[in-house]
C-alpha positions in Angstrom: -7.6 -41.8 -10.6 -8.6 -38.2 -9.9 -6.1 -35.4 -10.8 -4.4 -34.2 -7.6 -4.9 -30.6 -8.8 -8.6 -31.0 -8.1 -7.7 -31.2 -4.4 -5.3 -28.2 -4.6 -2.1 -30.1 -5.2 0.6 -28.2 -7.2 2.8 -30.1 -9.6 5.3 -27.2 -9.5 9.0 -28.2 -9.8 11.7 -25.6 -9.6 13.6 -25.0 -12.8 17.2 -24.0 -13.3 17.5 -20.2 -13.7 18.2 -19.5 -17.4 16.5 -16.2 -18.1 18.6 -13.8 -16.0 17.4 -11.4 -13.3 14.6 -8.9 -13.7 14.7 -5.1 -13.1 14.2 -3.9 -9.5 10.6 -3.0 -8.7 7.4 -4.5 -9.9 7.5 -6.8 -12.9 4.4 -8.3 -14.7 4.7 -11.9 -15.9 2.2 -11.7 -18.9 0.6 -14.9 -17.7 -2.8 -13.4 -18.5 -3.9 -10.5 -20.6 -5.4 -8.9 -17.5 -5.4 -9.8 -13.8 -1.7 -10.7 -14.2 0.7 -11.8 -11.5 3.4 -9.3 -10.3 6.9 -10.1 -9.0 8.5 -7.5 -6.8 12.3 -7.6 -7.0 14.4 -5.6 -4.4 17.4 -3.6 -5.4 20.8 -5.1 -5.2 19.7 -8.7 -5.2 22.6 -11.1 -5.5 21.4 -13.5 -8.2 24.1 -16.0 -7.3 22.5 -16.7 -3.9 19.4 -18.6 -3.1 16.6 -16.0 -2.4 13.5 -16.3 -0.2 10.1 -16.1 -1.9 7.0 -14.5 -0.3 3.8 -15.3 -2.2 1.1 -12.8 -1.2 -2.6 -13.4 -2.0 -4.9 -10.4 -2.0 -8.4 -10.2 -0.4 -11.8 -10.5 -2.1 -12.3 -7.8 -4.7 -8.6 -6.8 -4.4 -5.6 -6.9 -6.6 -1.8 -7.3 -6.2 -1.1 -3.5 -5.9 -3.4 -3.4 -2.9 -1.3 -5.7 -0.8 2.2 -5.2 -2.1 2.8 -1.9 -0.2 2.5 -3.8 3.1 5.4 -6.1 2.2 7.7 -4.2 -0.2 9.7 -2.2 2.3 10.5 -5.5 4.2 11.5 -7.2 0.9 13.7 -4.2 0.0 15.4 -4.3 3.4 15.7 -8.1 3.8 16.3 -8.9 0.1 13.5 -11.3 -0.7 11.1 -11.7 -3.7 7.4 -11.1 -3.5 5.1 -12.9 -5.9 1.6 -11.3 -5.9 -0.8 -13.4 -8.0 -4.2 -11.9 -9.2 -7.3 -14.1 -8.8 -9.1 -15.0 -12.0 -12.4 -13.8 -10.7 -13.4 -11.4 -7.9 -12.0 -13.8 -5.3 -10.0 -17.0 -5.2 -11.4 -20.2 -6.9 -11.6 -22.3 -3.7 -14.0 -19.6 -2.3 -16.2 -19.9 -5.3 -16.2 -23.7 -5.8 -12.9 -25.5 -5.8 -9.4 -25.4 -7.1 -9.1 -24.5 -10.8 -7.7 -21.6 -12.8 -6.0 -19.8 -9.9 -4.0 -22.9 -9.0 -3.0 -23.3 -12.7 -1.9 -19.6 -12.8 0.0 -20.0 -9.5 1.9 -22.9 -11.0 2.8 -20.9 -14.1 3.9 -17.9 -12.0 6.1 -20.0 -9.6 7.7 -21.7 -12.6 8.5 -18.3 -14.2 10.1 -17.1 -10.9 12.4 -20.1 -10.9 13.5 -19.4 -14.5 14.9 -16.1 -13.2 16.0 -16.8 -9.6 17.3 -19.7 -7.5 14.7 -19.9 -4.7 15.6 -20.9 -1.1 13.1 -23.7 -0.6 13.6 -23.3 3.2 11.9 -19.9 2.9 8.9 -20.1 0.6 5.8 -18.4 2.2 2.2 -18.7 1.1 0.6 -15.7 2.7 -2.6 -13.7 2.3 -5.2 -11.3 3.7 -8.9 -12.2 4.2 -10.0 -14.5 1.4 -6.4 -14.5 0.3 -5.5 -15.8 3.8 -8.0 -18.6 3.4 -6.4 -19.4 0.1 -2.9 -19.4 1.6 -4.0 -21.7 4.5 -5.7 -24.1 2.1 -3.1 -24.2 -0.6 -0.1 -23.9 1.8 -1.1 -26.8 4.0 -2.1 -28.9 1.0 1.4 -28.2 -0.5 3.5 -28.1 2.7 6.2 -29.9 0.8 6.6 -26.7 -1.3 5.6 -23.9 1.2 7.9 -23.8 4.2 5.7 -21.1 5.9 2.0 -20.3 5.8 0.9 -16.8 6.9 -2.7 -15.8 7.3 -3.8 -12.2 8.0 -7.4 -12.3 9.1 -8.4 -15.4 7.2 -11.8 -17.0 7.3 -11.6 -20.8 6.6 -9.5 -23.7 5.3 -10.4 -26.1 2.5 -8.1 -29.0 2.8 -8.5 -32.5 1.3 -4.8 -33.5 1.3 -1.9 -32.6 3.7 1.7 -32.7 2.7 4.8 -31.7 4.6 4.9 -29.6 7.8 4.9 -25.9 7.1 5.3 -23.5 10.0 2.1 -21.4 10.4 1.5 -17.8 11.4 -2.1 -16.7 12.0 -3.1 -13.2 13.0 -6.6 -11.9 13.6 -8.3 -8.8 14.9 -10.3 -9.0 18.1 -12.9 -6.6 16.6 -13.0 -8.1 13.1 -16.4 -7.0 11.8 -16.3 -9.3 8.7 -14.9 -12.6 10.0 -15.5 -13.0 13.7 -12.4 -14.1 15.5 -14.1 -17.0 17.4 -15.2 -18.8 14.2 -12.2 -18.0 12.1 -8.8 -17.0 13.5 -9.1 -18.9 16.8 -10.9 -21.9 15.3 -8.3 -22.2 12.5 -5.4 -21.9 14.9 -6.8 -24.5 17.3 -7.5 -27.0 14.5 -4.0 -26.7 13.2 -2.4 -27.0 16.6 -4.5 -30.1 17.3 -3.3 -31.6 14.0 0.3 -31.2 15.2 1.4 -28.1 13.3 3.8 -25.5 14.6 1.5 -22.4 14.9 2.3 -18.9 16.0 -1.1 -17.2 16.8 -1.4 -13.5 17.3 -4.5 -11.5 18.3 -4.5 -7.7 17.8 -6.9 -5.0 18.9 -8.3 -4.1 15.5 -10.8 -4.6 12.7 -10.6 -6.5 9.5 -7.4 -4.9 8.3 -3.7 -5.6 7.7 -1.7 -4.3 10.7 1.8 -3.1 9.8 3.2 -4.2 13.2 1.7 -7.6 12.7 3.2 -7.8 9.2 6.6 -7.1 10.8 6.1 -10.0 13.2 5.2 -12.3 10.3 8.2 -11.3 8.3 10.5 -12.1 11.2 8.7 -15.4 11.6 9.2 -16.1 7.8 13.0 -15.3 7.8 14.1 -16.7 11.1 
């Protein structure tokens, strides 16, 4: 029998928090010597409460510090955690050739988060931009029993072999996207998911292949409602 991880399935199970809270701000997990995951912790977080978790995947050639600024102010205001993994290579493994080291690192990072905080499993988002959005769609729908929300900012494609759960989905795409044309990516992905019975909120904006702050605000509201 084939290992489910080959199809993108996570074997992650939340642990009981035993390590205590982390300092406010950006914390590295030391999962890897380089290209490490970062956990952003807002100030004044009540560690006795369940806390929402927003997992944000960067775009091709990117890194956590490139996407964190778009989410951190929201996390600070609304008091949720941001986990920003770093791809093993220039982009995510499914873009290169299938689930592998990035899935393993994601599992390690999620497990580490739950050793410090009790996560609200009704509010776990897999989100991303560009290739990171493709990764969020693929891994989020494959693991919809873990991810309650899937958020794709200007994603390209989906690579899905198994579907679990019924995550709520938010897709946003620029009308003038010069890298991933909206007709074959954002619109196509939204239509496929709607046809498959998923609850999809689809947003088109007048812009290029970028993260739009006002669209991020809409996605955060979608995540926390």
